[in-house]
N, C-alpha and C positions, 0 to 999 in steps of 0.2 A: 375764194375757193370755187372750183368748177364742179357743177352737179350735172349729171346725165340722167334723163328720164326716158325710160323705154315705154312707149304706148302713145296713143293718139286720141283718147276720149276725154270726157268730162272730168274723170278722176285725175288724169294726168295734167290737165289744164289747172285743176285746183292745187295739185302738188307744186306746179311751177309758180303759180300765183303766190303761194305761201313762201316758197324759197326766195322769191323776188323781194320780199319784204325785209330780208336780212342784209345788213351791210357786209357780212362776211362772204355772202354768195355773190360772186362777180359775173359768172357766166352760167346760164342754164341751157343745156343742149337737149333737145327733144327729138326722139326717134320713133315715129316720124312727126309727132305733134299734129296740130291742126290749125285752122285759120285763126283761132284765138291765141295760141302760143306764137304764131308767126308774127304778130304785131305787139307782143308784150315786151316791155323794157327788159334787157339782160338776156332775152331768149333768142334761140336760133333753132329753126327746124332743120333736120338732116334727113336726106332721102334714102337711108338704109332700109332694107327689108327687115322687119322685126325678127325674122327667122335667120338672118345672117349673123349668127352668134360670133363667128370668128372675126368678121369685119367690125362688129360693134366693139368687141373686146380690144382689138388692135387700135381702134380709134380712141377708146378710153385710155389705153396705155400711152399712146403718143401724145394725147392732149393733157395728160396729167390730171385726169379727173379724180377728185377727192372722194366722191360718193356717187354711186349709181343706184337708182331706184327702179325696180321692175314693177310696172303697173298692172298689166293684164295677166290673166291666168294661163293663157296658152304658152307663152315663152317660158313661164315657170315650169309648167308641166313637161315641156320639152328639154329642160335642163340648162337654161341660160346661166343660171347662178353657178353651176358646176364649172362652166367655162371660165367665169371670172375667178372662182377660187383657184383654179389651176394656174392662173397667172398672178395669184396673190393680190387681186385688185379688190378694193372695198366696195361691197355690194349689199344692199338691203333687199332681202327676199329669200325665201326657202329654197333649198336644193330640190332636185327632181324627186328624190326619195321622200322628202318632207311635203312636197306639193301634192302627193298622192291624197292628202287629206281633203283636197278639193277635186283632184282629177279622177278619183274613183270613190264613188259614194259607198260602195260596198267595203272597200278597204277602211274608210273612215268609220263605218258602222262597226266593223269588227274590232277596230282600235278602241272605240267607245265601250263596247260590250265588255271586252277584256279588262278595261280600266275601271269599270263600274260608273261610267259617266252617264247621267240621266238622259235618255233619248227614247224615241218611239220604238216599239216592237216592230220587227220587219222580217222579211224573207227575200232571198235573192234567186233569180231565175235566169237561165240561158235558153229555156225552151218556152215558146209562147203558150203552148197548150197547158203545161204545168202551171204557168203563171195565171192563166185564166181559171183553172180549177181551184187554185188557192184563193183567188179573189172571190169566187163563188161561195167559198166557205167562211168569208169574213164579213164584217158588218160594213155598211156604207154610211157615210163617206169613207173614202180610202185614198191613199196617195200613191201614185205611180211615178217613179223616177228613173230616167236614163242614168246608167252608171257613170258615164263619162261627161266630158265638158260639152255643153250645149248652149252657151251664151245666155244662161239664165232662163232658158225656155224649155228645158227638158223635164219639167215637172207638171203633172196633171193632178189637181185635187178633184177627184171624181165624185160627183154627188148622185150618181146613178150607176147601176151595174153596167148598163150599156156604154156609158162614158168610160168606165174603167177598162172594159174589154176593147173599146175602140183605141184607147191610149196605148194598150199593150200591142195592138196590131200596128199602130203607127211607129212605135219604137222598134219593133222587130222587123219591119219592112223598110227600114232605112231612112226614116224622116230625119233622124239626127246622126246619120252615118254610123261610124263605129261606136259612137257613145251609147247607142241603143242596143248593142249586141248582148248586153247584160242589163237586166232590169231589177231595180229594188222596189219592193212594195211594202209600204209602211202603214201602220195605223194612223188614223186622222187624229191629230191632237187639237183639243179645244183650248181656247185661251187667247192671249194677245201677244203679238210678236215684239221682240226687241232685238236690235242689231248691236253687238259689242265688237268694236275694233280694238284689238289689243296689240301692243308692240312687245317684242321679246327678243332677248339675246340668246335664248336657248336655256337659260337658267332662271332668270327673273322675267316675269310677265306682268305688264301694267296695262290696264284697260284705259282707253280714251273715254270721253263722255258718251253715254249711251244714246243711241238714235233709233228712230223707227222708220223703216222703208215701206213703200207702198208698191207691191209688185203687180197688182191687177191694173188693167188698162183703163177701166172706167170708174167713175165715182161710186162710192158705196162698196168698193172692193168687188166689182163685177167685171166680167170679161176675161180674156185670156191672161196668163202670166206673161210678164215682160221682164226685161233686165232691170226695171225699176222706174216708176213714174214720178217719184218724188220722195222726200224724206224730211224729217225735222229732228232737232236736238235742243237740249237734252230730253230724252224720253221721260214722260211723267210717271212711267211705270217703275223705272229702276231707282228706287230709293237707296240710301246707304246700306240698309240691312240686306236688301236683295243683291246689291253689288258685291257685298262681302261673301254672300252665299255663292254667287257666280264665280268669284275668284277661287274659293276653297273647293268647290264641288265640280267645276268645269275647266276653268282656265289652267290652274296649276296642275291638276291630275292629267290634263291632256299633254302639256309639255313634258311632264314626268314619264308618261307612257311612251312618248316619242324617244326620249333619252334612253328608256329601257330597251328600245329596239335599235339603239346605236344611231339614232337619227338626230342630228343637230339642227334645230329649227331656229333660224334667225330671220326675222321679218315681221310682217303683220299677220296675226291670226284673227280671222273674222268669225265670230260665232253668231249664227242666226238662231235665236232662242224663242221658244214658246213659253210664256208664263201661264201656267195652267190655272184653272179656277181655284185650286188650293194654295196658289201663290208660289208654287215650286217651278224653277226653271228646267226646261228640257231642251236639248239640242236638236234643232231641225236640220241644220247643215253647218259645215265648216267651209270657209273659203281661205285660200292661202295668200290673200293680198288685201289691200284696202278695198272697201266696198264702194260701189258706184250705184246710186248717188249719195251714200252716207258720207263719203269723204267731203263732198260739197257743202255739207252742213256742220261737220265736225271741225275742219280746219279753219273756217272763219272765226270760230270761238276759242282757238288755241292761242294762248299767250306765249308759251314757251317756244323758243326757236326750233323749227322743225328739224333743221340740220343737226342741232345738238342731240335731240332725241334719237334720231336714226343712227347717227354715228356712235352713240353710246351702245346701241344694240350691236352694230357691226364690230365694235371694239370690245365687246363682252364686259361692259361696265354699267349696264343699265341700273343695277342695284345700288350704284354709288351716286347717281344724280338726284337732285332735289325733286320733290313732288311736282308733277305736271301742273302748270298754271293755266287757268281758264278765265276768259272774259265772262262777266255776268250777262244774263239775258237769254234769248232764244234765237234759233236759226232755222231757216226753212229753205228747201230747194224745190221748185216746181219744174219738172222736166217737160220740155216741149218736144213732141215727137213728130215724125212724118205721117202723112196720110198713108194708110195701109199698114202701119206698124201694128203688131210685130210680124205678121206673115209675109206681106209683100210691101215693104216701105219704099216710098217714092223718093227720088233724089233729083238734084239739079234745080230746086226751087229757090228763087231769088229771096233773100232775107233782108228785111229793113227794120229800123226802129231800135237797134241795140244801143246806140249812143243815147237816145232819149231815155231808155230803160235804166242805164247806168247813171244818167243825170238825176234820176229819181231815187237813187240810193241803193240799187241792186248791184250784185256782182254776177255778171253773165259768163258762165263757163261754157265754152264750146265743147261739143261732143262729136256730132257728125256734121262737120262743115269743111268747106274748102273755098279757095279763091279761084274763080274761073272768069277769064276775061276781065280782070280787075274788079270783079263783083263777088260778094259773099253769097254762096249758095249752099243748100243742104246736101249732105253727103253720107246719109246713113239713117238708121231707124230713130235713135234718139239724137236730136239735133242740138238742143241747148239745155242747160240747167240754169234756171234763173234763181239765184240764191239771195237771201237778205238776212241781216241780223237786226234785232231790235231789243228794246229794254225788256220785252217778254215775248212769248210766242205770238200773241195776237198782233203786236206791232210788226213782227217780222213777216207774218202772213200778209198783212196789209200792204207792206212795201213790195213784197215779191209779186203779188197778183196785180198791183198797179203797174209794175214794170212789165209784166207779161202783156198787159193790155196795149203797150206801145209797140210790141214786136209782131211782125206779120210775115208770113210766107204761105203760099198756096198749100192747102191740106193740113195746116198746123193743128195739132191735137194735144190736149193736156187735160189733166184732172183739176177740178175746181174745188176739191175738198182736202188738199194736202194739209195736214195738221189741224184742221178745223174741228175735228171731233175731240180734240185734246186741250182746247183753250180753257 
């Protein structure tokens, strides 16, 4: 079977890597892919624009693609899945209406409140002065979020009134474009975070193994928010009892609330959760796709064929398949970013050492890379995701960081504490 993957980051490389392990998958077509997928067996990069929905759909139709997987949030929010549905093409990903759960934080918040899904108290504003007046009436810390898509960077956890007011100014003066025209202000939730990636056919929803993402740039969870500097799985926080509670109070009610609105959600639902000091989960955010870099730690532990799982969702028979099978042990991903990330990432830096890193047992997923003059160079903020699996988390961390030590490029930056607090 032929599989088409839309997107060009570390998540998409991980998806392609997992599909390539299957004897049933003969061709993996990546739009646009990256330097990692360009050299993978079974893989071919294609130079379509991600926004060329008509061209991508026509290509999938002519090529007889058996499954298309949409990686990034932007084409989902723009309605690429609706194009595929109109041609009766099998596609894994939510429609434009369903993708609002990520593309509009206020829409998602209203959905949660109406469905009684546990989440932070909040208020929404389109006027900066009203937003500032509200912040002055609340306790600090407080969370300021751009309503729309901002590549994982439209959130400020303000630890002072001045920082909160500055964040409001930045959002309303266009730092995040139209995403900041509406601002959501939330109470600050105390606790520990867990990422749940769940697959659903719109009726049944099944969580994958829980992971933990590290959003802050620097060790100790300091510095600005990023798209994610690393992750590990399975999370030590999410025991079977907690997972059962997440299933019954968050995942199933969310899919039911979408159905009540006439929205058919087929794809991956990512729930970013805070486990409060009382042990109760609350939703921080929803995403409408596989998380990045969580995918890079979840898929290496997946035993079940990925194409079987995703096709079961597309064909509305997820409830009929066997339980999802997992490898024992732990998995970690250390993200190597560019100098200047996240504000002003550098590009065009020559990368070396990946072969040595892989010889030492790591799986190196490309994110922001390209081939220039026959050499591998950086091409974005997050450059590589160095993943490893081990008999336990400690061994996985050791393998990953040894691999990182072999990779070099000018300005390379990464956190040195991914997973280490949880050994």
